[in-house]
Steps between C-alpha positions, in 0.01 A plus 500: 500500500498700191350378167855379406517281807751715668451659855366845498733752630347686802596864578377690784255786415646852539402681814465840331322610188652588175461801281529536127586738221519481118730657243452526138795569267526534122784303357622364167346194378806304533537570863393182681264522791728257689790741459300772677396252764859383558595879535243548754616211702855640491396802683558464883182569696412411858118515402478353143363149531398430145489647147268356239456587133139622494442557134637611169312752279587569142351790295587715203462792734817386681707531192653240262659185682392624851302356774379569842609264788310532819669346815315422819693552820419342840654653823509377840668582839571179696500687831185719485233626270645693224389860470379653179767765516762237525367307201474825299867598565625157434314455179625829367856414594476165327343645187761777493794260537342268237495787234854584580642136493277297265524561119133548440480712191 
């Protein structure tokens, strides 16, 4: 049982390892990190398992009312070990699509 008294939800462990990549983008201060996350999840990908907001960085060097948002991506192929080349291509495709479709600046 969990600490709340509810049964723990059991999920099978994945058979194949994941791989990851990060992406940092400079956006206006008013752009919410959750909006960027929502945009990432709207991109169709057979390998993208999860996207997390890794950190937000603010500095005068970025410009007035700007921030850097870094996202952490986890990729996995459910049928075999995912190759680095596949991850690199998929990561580049997702970032390119995000730049085109998400109002980030």
